[in-house]
N, C-alpha and C positions, 0 to 999 in steps of 0.2 A: 493198496498194493501199485508199486513201482515198479516197470519193466526194466526199467535204465538206470542207471546213479545218478545220471543227474533229472528226472522226472522226483526220484526221493528225495534230492536233493533241494528244491525247488517246494517241495509236498509240506517240510521237513519249515523248510521259510514259513511259510504263508501257517500250518498251525501256531507259529507262537505269537501272531496274529487276534484279529475277536471275528474275522470273518465267519468261520463258523463251515467254512465249506470243507474243509479236515479238522476231522480229530486227530489230536495230536498222538491220542492209544493211537490213530490207525495209519500214523508215520516212523512208526521206528521200531524194534527188534529190541522187546527187552530182555535180560537189564541192558539200559541207557546211562552213559554216564554225566555225567555237567558239571563241571567248575562253578558257584557262582563266586561272583567276581564282588560282590558288596563284602561280605565276606571271608571268601577265601574257600568257602571247606567246599566237601566233594556231596557231591547226590548221586545217589541212583535209583531210576522208576526203576522197577518189575511189577509184578505182578497185583501184589500189595499193593501201589501207590502212584497207578499210570492214573493221570486227569483224563479225563473226556477229552476236556480241553483245557489246555493251558489258560485260559484267557477267567473257566467260571471263579477262579478268588481273586480278580483283582479287583472289585469292585468294595470288596473290605481290606485291603495288604497294599492297591498300584491304582488308587479311584482313577488316577492322572491319565494310566493306559485302557484304561476302558473306552472301548470305538478303536485302539488301535490298530494297524495293520502295518506289515511288516513288506519291504519289495527287498531283492535280493538284484541285490546293482553288480557285482560283478564277481564273479569265480575263475579258481584257477587251481589243478591238481597240484598237491605238494608231495604226495605218494599213495601208492597203486600198489595191489597185487589184486589174485581174480578173485579176492573175496571181498576187500577193501577198499576203498578210497579215502582217502582225508583231500581235505578241499579248503581255503584260502578262502574265505568269503568276505565280500564286506559288502551289508544290508543297512537299510533304511526303515527305521522304524517310524511311521507317516498318521497325522494327527486327522480325525474324522474329517476334515476340509481337502487334504491334503498335501498340507504340510510340515517341513521333517519335525519330528518331538529331538530323533536323535540317531545319531548311523555309531554304529559298529566294529567288530574287523571279527572273525570268528576261526576257525575251526573245527568244519561241522569233516564227521566220522560216519560216510554207510557200507556194511553192509550185505554183502546176497545171500540167503537161507533161500533152495533151493529157487533158485531163481527171479526170485523177491529182493528186491534192493527196497533198505527202508535203514531208520537214520538209529548208528548205535553210540553214539559219543560227540557232542559237544561244546567248546571252552571257546567264550566270548572273552573279548581285549576289544581296547585302545577303545571304549562307549564315551562320544562324544555327546552331550546337550549342544541342541543346534543351540 
């Protein structure tokens, strides 16, 4: 549960790494909409398919990502109203040793449901391998 939009944003970025300090399902308000960059398909997470941790399947599908973490490098508000805020963010994915694996920009939108701010949409782009 995040009391502020910035806290929700930081939690959402941490949850896409492997720290396991934040369960992905605890950082979102379902359904969450995501554009998968590799094939430009829409993906929606709802109660039936929310992974507990985003990293749960990486050993099988993204073995090079196992042990990586994500660092929020910067963010700015793109648009907002009383219930939603869209952030333009810059993120670095880090190897276990702290070196940069990749960087990306994204629009992460957080929403407020009864005082609880959580991620409702994410759209990564400008993915650059280090």
